[in-house]
SEZA-545424 format. One record per residue: residue number from 0; residue in one letter; x, y, z of N, C-alpha, C, O in turn. Coordinates in pm, whole numbers, plus 50000, padded with zeros to 5 digits. Layout:
<timis>
TIMI     k   r    n_px    n_py    n_pz   ca_px   ca_py   ca_pz    c_px    c_py    c_pz    o_px    o_py    o_pz
TIMI   NUM   A       X       Y       Z       X       Y       Z       X       Y       Z       X       Y       Z
...
</timis>
This chain:
<timis>
TIMI     k   r    n_px    n_py    n_pz   ca_px   ca_py   ca_pz    c_px    c_py    c_pz    o_px    o_py    o_pz
TIMI     0   X   63528   22172   42874   63639   22266   42890   63612   22387   42801   63583   22373   42683
TIMI     1   X   63623   22502   42858   63603   22628   42788   63735   22666   42719   63838   22679   42784
TIMI     2   X   63730   22685   42586   63847   22728   42510   63800   22800   42385   63683   22790   42346
TIMI     3   X   63890   22872   42322   63859   22939   42197   63971   22914   42097   64085   22887   42134
TIMI     4   X   63936   22925   41971   64031   22912   41860   64030   23045   41786   63924   23099   41755
TIMI     5   X   64148   23097   41759   64157   23225   41687   64282   23225   41600   64372   23142   41617
TIMI     6   X   64287   23319   41506   64405   23336   41421   64524   23376   41507   64511   23457   41599
TIMI     7   X   64639   23319   41478   64762   23355   41548   64807   23494   41504   64780   23536   41391
TIMI     8   X   64875   23563   41594   64932   23692   41560   65080   23694   41602   65129   23598   41662
TIMI     9   X   65146   23800   41572   65290   23812   41598   65323   23786   41745   65424   23722   41775
TIMI    10   X   65240   23834   41835   65265   23815   41978   65257   23668   42021   65310   23632   42126
TIMI    11   X   65192   23584   41941   65178   23442   41975   65304   23362   41945   65315   23247   41990
TIMI    12   X   65398   23418   41871   65518   23343   41830   65596   23290   41950   65652   23180   41944
TIMI    13   X   65600   23365   42058   65670   23320   42179   65608   23189   42229   65680   23095   42263
TIMI    14   X   65476   23183   42234   65408   23063   42284   65415   22948   42183   65428   22832   42223
TIMI    15   X   65405   22978   42056   65419   22873   41955   65558   22812   41963   65573   22690   41961
TIMI    16   X   65661   22897   41973   65799   22847   41986   65814   22762   42112   65882   22660   42110
TIMI    17   X   65750   22803   42220   65755   22725   42345   65697   22586   42324   65754   22486   42367
TIMI    18   X   65582   22580   42257   65516   22450   42236   65592   22365   42134   65597   22242   42148
TIMI    19   X   65652   22427   42033   65732   22351   41936   65852   22289   42008   65882   22171   41988
TIMI    20   X   65918   22367   42091   66036   22318   42162   66002   22202   42254   66079   22107   42264
TIMI    21   X   65888   22208   42321   65844   22100   42411   65814   21973   42332   65838   21863   42381
TIMI    22   X   65761   21988   42211   65715   21871   42137   65823   21804   42052   65799   21698   41994
TIMI    23   X   65943   21864   42043   66048   21807   41958   66181   21803   42031   66210   21887   42116
TIMI    24   X   66262   21704   41996   66395   21694   42054   66489   21798   41993   66567   21860   42065
TIMI    25   X   66482   21816   41863   66568   21911   41793   66479   22003   41711   66393   21958   41636
TIMI    26   X   66501   22131   41726   66420   22228   41653   66509   22340   41603   66571   22411   41682
TIMI    27   X   66516   22355   41472   66598   22460   41412   66518   22589   41392   66573   22691   41350
TIMI    28   X   66390   22584   41421   66302   22699   41400   66290   22779   41530   66245   22727   41632
TIMI    29   X   66330   22904   41525   66326   22990   41643   66204   23082   41640   66131   23088   41541
TIMI    30   X   66185   23151   41749   66079   23252   41757   66097   23355   41644   66000   23396   41581
TIMI    31   X   66223   23396   41620   66250   23494   41514   66210   23438   41377   66157   23512   41293
TIMI    32   X   66236   23309   41354   66194   23248   41227   66041   23252   41214   65988   23288   41109
TIMI    33   X   65972   23216   41321   65826   23218   41319   65774   23359   41289   65683   23377   41208
TIMI    34   X   65832   23458   41355   65789   23596   41334   65810   23639   41189   65721   23698   41128
TIMI    35   X   65927   23609   41134   65959   23648   40997   65877   23568   40896   65819   23625   40803
TIMI    36   X   65872   23438   40914   65810   23352   40813   65657   23349   40818   65592   23316   40719
TIMI    37   X   65600   23383   40933   65455   23378   40944   65387   23514   40942   65266   23523   40919
TIMI    38   X   65464   23620   40966   65398   23749   40982   65466   23861   40903   65457   23978   40939
TIMI    39   X   65533   23823   40795   65593   23921   40705   65491   23956   40597   65376   23910   40601
TIMI    40   X   65533   24037   40501   65442   24079   40393   65390   23958   40313   65273   23954   40274
TIMI    41   X   65478   23861   40289   65439   23739   40216   65467   23618   40303   65570   23553   40288
TIMI    42   X   65376   23586   40394   65402   23477   40490   65413   23340   40423   65344   23311   40325
TIMI    43   X   65501   23257   40479   65516   23120   40432   65413   23028   40496   65383   22921   40442
TIMI    44   X   65357   23068   40609   65258   22986   40678   65158   23075   40751   65179   23196   40766
TIMI    45   X   65050   23013   40794   64948   23077   40876   64933   22993   41002   64975   22877   41004
TIMI    46   X   64874   23049   41103   64858   22974   41227   64730   23009   41299   64672   23116   41281
TIMI    47   X   64686   22916   41381   64573   22938   41471   64615   22894   41610   64701   22807   41626
TIMI    48   X   64553   22953   41709   64586   22931   41850   64464   22880   41925   64352   22927   41902
TIMI    49   X   64486   22784   42014   64384   22742   42110   64418   22808   42243   64532   22800   42290
TIMI    50   X   64320   22872   42302   64344   22949   42423   64234   22918   42525   64117   22902   42490
TIMI    51   X   64275   22911   42651   64179   22889   42759   64169   23016   42843   64262   23098   42843
TIMI    52   X   64058   23034   42915   64047   23150   43004   64148   23140   43119   64200   23033   43149
TIMI    53   X   64173   23253   43181   64270   23260   43291   64247   23155   43399   64343   23100   43453
TIMI    54   X   64122   23125   43430   64096   23028   43537   64139   22885   43502   64147   22800   43590
TIMI    55   X   64167   22859   43374   64212   22726   43331   64360   22725   43289   64408   22626   43234
TIMI    56   X   64431   22834   43316   64572   22844   43275   64655   22731   43339   64614   22670   43438
TIMI    57   X   64769   22705   43279   64858   22601   43330   64923   22644   43460   64913   22760   43500
TIMI    58   X   64991   22550   43526   65065   22583   43649   65169   22692   43623   65199   22773   43711
TIMI    59   X   65222   22693   43500   65323   22793   43463   65260   22925   43421   65332   23022   43395
TIMI    60   X   65128   22931   43414   65058   23054   43380   65021   23071   43234   64981   23180   43193
TIMI    61   X   65035   22965   43155   65004   22976   43011   64855   22961   42985   64789   22874   43041
TIMI    62   X   64803   23047   42899   64665   23033   42852   64661   22986   42707   64558   22936   42661
TIMI    63   X   64770   23000   42635   64780   22951   42497   64829   22808   42507   64944   22782   42541
TIMI    64   X   64739   22713   42476   64765   22573   42509   64769   22480   42387   64785   22359   42402
TIMI    65   X   64755   22536   42268   64762   22456   42147   64771   22545   42025   64742   22665   42031
TIMI    66   X   64811   22485   41915   64822   22563   41791   64819   22467   41672   64840   22347   41685
TIMI    67   X   64793   22525   41556   64810   22455   41429   64875   22553   41333   64838   22671   41330
TIMI    68   X   64970   22505   41256   65033   22583   41150   64994   22519   41018   64990   22396   41007
TIMI    69   X   64966   22599   40918   64924   22546   40788   64966   22641   40677   64996   22758   40701
TIMI    70   X   64967   22588   40557   64994   22671   40440   64920   22611   40321   64879   22495   40323
TIMI    71   X   64904   22692   40218   64832   22647   40099   64933   22594   39997   65044   22645   39983
TIMI    72   X   64890   22490   39928   64975   22425   39829   64887   22385   39711   64770   22423   39703
TIMI    73   X   64944   22309   39620   64870   22274   39499   64901   22132   39459   65016   22089   39463
TIMI    74   X   64801   22060   39420   64816   21924   39368   64781   21925   39219   64673   21972   39180
TIMI    75   X   64870   21874   39137   64841   21870   38994   64727   21773   38963   64670   21778   38854
TIMI    76   X   64692   21687   39057   64581   21594   39037   64450   21646   39095   64343   21622   39040
TIMI    77   X   64459   21717   39207   64339   21756   39280   64314   21906   39285   64204   21949   39320
TIMI    78   X   64413   21987   39252   64396   22132   39260   64443   22187   39394   64542   22141   39450
TIMI    79   X   64372   22286   39443   64411   22354   39567   64407   22260   39688   64319   22176   39701
TIMI    80   X   64506   22279   39774   64515   22196   39895   64566   22282   40010   64633   22383   39989
TIMI    81   X   64533   22239   40130   64589   22302   40250   64673   22195   40319   64630   22081   40335
TIMI    82   X   64793   22234   40361   64883   22142   40429   64894   22186   40575   64934   22299   40603
TIMI    83   X   64860   22096   40666   64871   22124   40808   65007   22073   40854   65029   21952   40866
TIMI    84   X   65096   22166   40880   65232   22131   40920   65240   22084   41064   65311   21988   41095
TIMI    85   X   65168   22149   41151   65169   22115   41294   65029   22120   41351   64949   22207   41315
TIMI    86   X   65002   22028   41439   64883   22031   41524   64931   21986   41661   64976   21873   41677
TIMI    87   X   64923   22075   41759   64975   22043   41892   64882   22096   41999   64833   22208   41992
TIMI    88   X   64859   22011   42099   64786   22049   42219   64869   22004   42338   64917   21890   42341
TIMI    89   X   64887   22091   42435   64964   22055   42554   64902   21931   42620   64780   21919   42627
TIMI    90   X   64986   21839   42667   64937   21710   42718   64823   21719   42818   64729   21639   42811
TIMI    91   X   64828   21813   42911   64722   21820   43012   64587   21867   42958   64487   21861   43029
TIMI    92   X   64584   21913   42831   64459   21959   42770   64410   21864   42660   64310   21894   42593
TIMI    93   X   64477   21753   42641   64436   21658   42538   64310   21581   42581   64283   21566   42700
TIMI    94   X   64236   21534   42482   64115   21457   42510   63996   21545   42545   63895   21494   42595
TIMI    95   X   64004   21675   42519   63897   21768   42554   63836   21833   42430   63757   21928   42442
TIMI    96   X   63871   21783   42310   63816   21837   42187   63894   21953   42126   63853   22008   42025
TIMI    97   X   64005   21989   42187   64082   22103   42139   64154   22070   42008   64152   22150   41915
TIMI    98   X   64217   21953   42001   64282   21911   41878   64184   21900   41763   64213   21942   41651
TIMI    99   X   64067   21842   41790   63963   21830   41688   63920   21969   41641   63900   21990   41521
TIMI   100   X   63905   22063   41735   63863   22198   41699   63969   22268   41614   63936   22338   41518
TIMI   101   X   64097   22250   41648   64204   22309   41568   64204   22252   41427   64211   22326   41329
TIMI   102   X   64194   22119   41417   64195   22054   41286   64072   22095   41205   64080   22118   41084
TIMI   103   X   63958   22103   41271   63835   22146   41205   63848   22287   41150   63801   22316   41040
TIMI   104   X   63912   22375   41226   63930   22513   41180   64022   22519   41058   63995   22594   40965
TIMI   105   X   64129   22440   41057   64216   22435   40939   64136   22385   40818   64150   22439   40708
TIMI   106   X   64052   22284   40838   63968   22233   40729   63872   22341   40680   63854   22357   40559
TIMI   107   X   63810   22414   40772   63718   22523   40735   63791   22630   40652   63739   22676   40550
TIMI   108   X   63910   22669   40698   63987   22770   40626   64027   22720   40488   64025   22796   40391
TIMI   109   X   64064   22592   40479   64097   22534   40349   63978   22535   40254   63991   22574   40138
TIMI   110   X   63863   22492   40303   63743   22492   40219   63707   22633   40175   63668   22654   40060
TIMI   111   X   63719   22729   40266   63687   22868   40232   63781   22922   40124   63744   23012   40048
TIMI   112   X   63904   22868   40117   64002   22909   40016   63990   22827   39887   64071   22843   39796
TIMI   113   X   63890   22739   39880   63870   22659   39760   63953   22532   39754   63969   22474   39646
TIMI   114   X   64004   22488   39866   64087   22367   39870   64000   22241   39861   63886   22238   39908
TIMI   115   X   64057   22139   39798   63988   22011   39782   64040   21904   39876   63980   21797   39886
TIMI   116   X   64150   21931   39944   64206   21831   40033   64289   21895   40143   64342   22006   40128
TIMI   117   X   64299   21824   40253   64383   21861   40367   64489   21754   40378   64458   21636   40393
TIMI   118   X   64615   21794   40370   64728   21701   40379   64805   21728   40507   64811   21841   40555
TIMI   119   X   64865   21624   40561   64950   21636   40679   65022   21504   40698   64988   21404   40635
TIMI   120   X   65121   21504   40784   65191   21380   40817   65173   21353   40966   65145   21443   41045
TIMI   121   X   65190   21229   41001   65187   21189   41142   65301   21090   41162   65323   21002   41079
TIMI   122   X   65372   21105   41273   65482   21014   41302   65430   20872   41324   65327   20852   41387
TIMI   123   X   65503   20776   41271   65462   20636   41275   65436   20586   41417   65344   20507   41438
TIMI   124   X   65513   20631   41514   65499   20584   41651   65380   20648   41724   65342   20602   41832
TIMI   125   X   65322   20753   41666   65215   20828   41733   65079   20763   41707   64994   20819   41638
TIMI   126   X   65060   20646   41764   64940   20564   41740   64812   20636   41780   64712   20627   41709
TIMI   127   X   64812   20707   41892   64688   20774   41935   64647   20881   41834   64528   20895   41805
TIMI   128   X   64742   20957   41782   64709   21057   41681   64664   20991   41552   64567   21034   41491
TIMI   129   X   64733   20888   41511   64695   20816   41389   64552   20763   41401   64472   20778   41308
TIMI   130   X   64521   20703   41514   64384   20652   41536   64282   20766   41532   64175   20751   41474
TIMI   131   X   64318   20879   41593   64228   20995   41591   64203   21040   41447   64088   21060   41408
TIMI   132   X   64309   21057   41368   64293   21103   41230   64209   21005   41148   64124   21046   41069
TIMI   133   X   64234   20877   41166   64155   20777   41095   64008   20786   41134   63920   20768   41050
TIMI   134   X   63981   20812   41262   63843   20823   41309   63772   20946   41251   63650   20953   41252
TIMI   135   X   63849   21042   41202   63792   21163   41141   63769   21147   40992   63727   21242   40925
TIMI   136   X   63795   21028   40937   63775   21005   40796   63899   21026   40711   63893   21016   40588
TIMI   137   X   64012   21054   40774   64138   21069   40701   64190   20930   40664   64149   20830   40723
TIMI   138   X   64279   20924   40567   64337   20796   40529   64487   20812   40507   64536   20922   40484
TIMI   139   X   64556   20701   40514   64701   20697   40500   64736   20684   40352   64721   20576   40295
TIMI   140   X   64782   20794   40290   64812   20789   40147   64931   20699   40117   64942   20647   40006
TIMI   141   X   65020   20681   40215   65134   20591   40194   65082   20450   40167   65127   20382   40075
TIMI   142   X   64988   20407   40249   64934   20272   40234   64835   20265   40117   64841   20172   40037
TIMI   143   X   64745   20363   40107   64637   20356   40010   64678   20395   39868   64630   20336   39772
TIMI   144   X   64766   20494   39854   64805   20541   39721   64949   20506   39685   64990   20524   39570
TIMI   145   X   65024   20457   39782   65162   20419   39756   65257   20537   39745   65365   20522   39688
TIMI   146   X   65222   20651   39798   65311   20766   39799   65420   20746   39904   65400   20678   40004
TIMI   147   X   65533   20806   39879   65639   20814   39979   65669   20962   39998   65688   21034   39900
TIMI   148   X   65673   21008   40118   65706   21146   40150   65858   21158   40146   65927   21095   40226
TIMI   149   X   65911   21237   40053   66054   21248   40032   66104   21384   40079   66028   21480   40087
TIMI   150   X   66233   21390   40110   66293   21516   40154   66437   21522   40107   66506   21421   40098
TIMI   151   X   66480   21644   40075   66620   21671   40043   66658   21794   40125   66592   21898   40117
TIMI   152   X   66766   21783   40204   66807   21894   40290   66957   21898   40307   67029   21809   40263
TIMI   153   X   67003   22005   40371   67145   22018   40403   67235   22013   40282   67209   22078   40180
TIMI   154   X   67344   21935   40293   67441   21923   40185   67380   21868   40058   67414   21911   39948
TIMI   155   X   67289   21774   40073   67224   21716   39955   67143   21822   39880   67142   21824   39757
TIMI   156   X   67077   21909   39953   67000   22018   39890   67095   22116   39821   67068   22160   39709
TIMI   157   X   67204   22149   39886   67304   22238   39825   67359   22176   39697   67375   22246   39596
TIMI   158   X   67388   22047   39700   67440   21977   39583   67335   21975   39470   67366   22001   39354
TIMI   159   X   67211   21946   39507   67102   21942   39408   67083   22077   39340   67050   22082   39221
TIMI   160   X   67103   22184   39412   67082   22318   39359   67192   22363   39262   67177   22465   39195
TIMI   161   X   67301   22289   39255   67410   22326   39163   67368   22299   39020   67311   22193   38991
TIMI   162   X   67395   22393   38929   67355   22374   38787   67433   22263   38720   67411   22235   38602
</timis>
């Protein structure tokens, strides 16, 4: 399958939002959020796009068929890290090396920025993705290191922020 991977730009936000909406039941992140948070003076994230030529476009006419969103972070134990927030390939294009190419590009960008590790999460029910990540040499830090991924949001976050 002929495809290319390139840096996302502001015009890609429409397609990224489309793919996010398809992949999730509830999504609070809009196209406007993506535009502001990814393409402002101080972006919160970066993105890459997988694109196919016109002759391979979807029935709906889409040529942008996958994406990855990532940002840089820091580990007090390991130093610089890159966190891959999303990796998505439209179902009809899976199994063709596109997901591997997106993940590889995020790893390349992380290494070029001096990162020592690539972090990401995978949903427990997503066995095919988990198997894929394990086959790439990734490991489950929850099982191996005993980490728990924690979150505070909504009212609890507002309460926590009170002095």
